[in-house]
C-alpha positions in Angstrom: 26.7 -52.1 28.6 26.0 -55.9 30.0 23.0 -57.8 27.9 21.1 -57.7 31.4 21.3 -53.6 31.5 20.4 -53.5 27.7 17.3 -55.5 28.4 16.1 -52.8 31.0 17.2 -49.8 28.9 14.0 -47.9 27.1 14.3 -47.7 23.4 12.2 -44.6 23.4 12.9 -41.7 25.9 10.3 -40.7 28.7 9.4 -37.5 27.1 8.5 -39.0 23.6 6.6 -42.0 25.5 4.7 -39.4 27.1 3.9 -37.4 24.5 2.8 -39.9 22.1 0.8 -41.1 25.3 -1.1 -37.7 25.3 -1.7 -37.5 21.2 -3.3 -41.3 21.6 -5.4 -40.4 24.7 -6.1 -36.6 24.3 -4.6 -35.7 27.6 -3.7 -37.1 30.8 -5.6 -39.1 33.0 -7.0 -41.3 30.2 -6.6 -45.2 29.7 -4.9 -45.9 26.4 -4.2 -49.3 25.3 -0.9 -50.4 25.2 -1.0 -52.0 21.6 -1.3 -48.5 20.1 1.6 -47.0 20.9 3.2 -48.8 17.9 5.9 -50.6 19.4 6.3 -54.6 19.0 5.5 -56.8 22.0 8.9 -57.2 23.1 9.7 -53.1 22.8 6.0 -52.3 24.7 7.1 -55.0 27.8 10.6 -53.3 27.7 9.7 -49.6 27.5 6.9 -49.6 29.8 8.7 -52.2 32.1 11.8 -50.1 32.1 9.9 -47.2 33.3 7.9 -48.9 35.8 11.4 -50.3 37.3 12.1 -46.5 38.2 10.2 -45.0 41.3 10.6 -41.4 40.2 8.6 -42.3 37.0 6.5 -45.6 37.8 4.4 -43.7 40.4 2.9 -41.7 37.5 2.2 -44.8 35.5 -1.0 -46.9 36.3 -1.2 -50.1 34.3 -5.1 -51.9 33.9 -5.5 -55.4 32.8 -9.0 -55.0 30.7 -9.8 -56.0 27.2 -7.2 -55.8 24.4 -4.0 -57.0 23.7 -2.3 -58.1 26.8 1.7 -57.0 27.8 3.4 -58.7 30.7 5.0 -55.4 32.5 7.5 -56.7 34.9 5.6 -59.9 35.1 1.9 -58.6 35.5 -0.4 -58.3 32.9 -1.4 -55.2 31.4 -3.7 -53.9 28.7 -3.4 -50.0 28.9 -1.8 -47.5 30.7 -3.0 -44.3 32.6 -0.2 -41.4 32.9 -0.9 -38.8 35.7 -0.4 -35.2 34.7 1.9 -34.7 37.7 4.8 -36.5 35.5 5.4 -33.1 33.9 7.7 -32.8 37.2 9.9 -35.2 35.9 10.4 -34.3 32.2 
């Protein structure tokens, strides 16, 4: 695997990320701070950035820039994520 490909490969499977999101937020459709996922800043940006680059996944992720720890997700500032329940279709 090239260095570029490794940089974009998520270190957390989608199913695990969505499960963690639901645990933290109490279900779908709720804003969850990126900083509470327990990832390093680099891993937060890498994991969410990789899923954000995949159209079949990214359409279910909505990033917010509000109060809290700020990360750059593919060059855009984000502090929270909201995941739509329809993501179940791709899990």
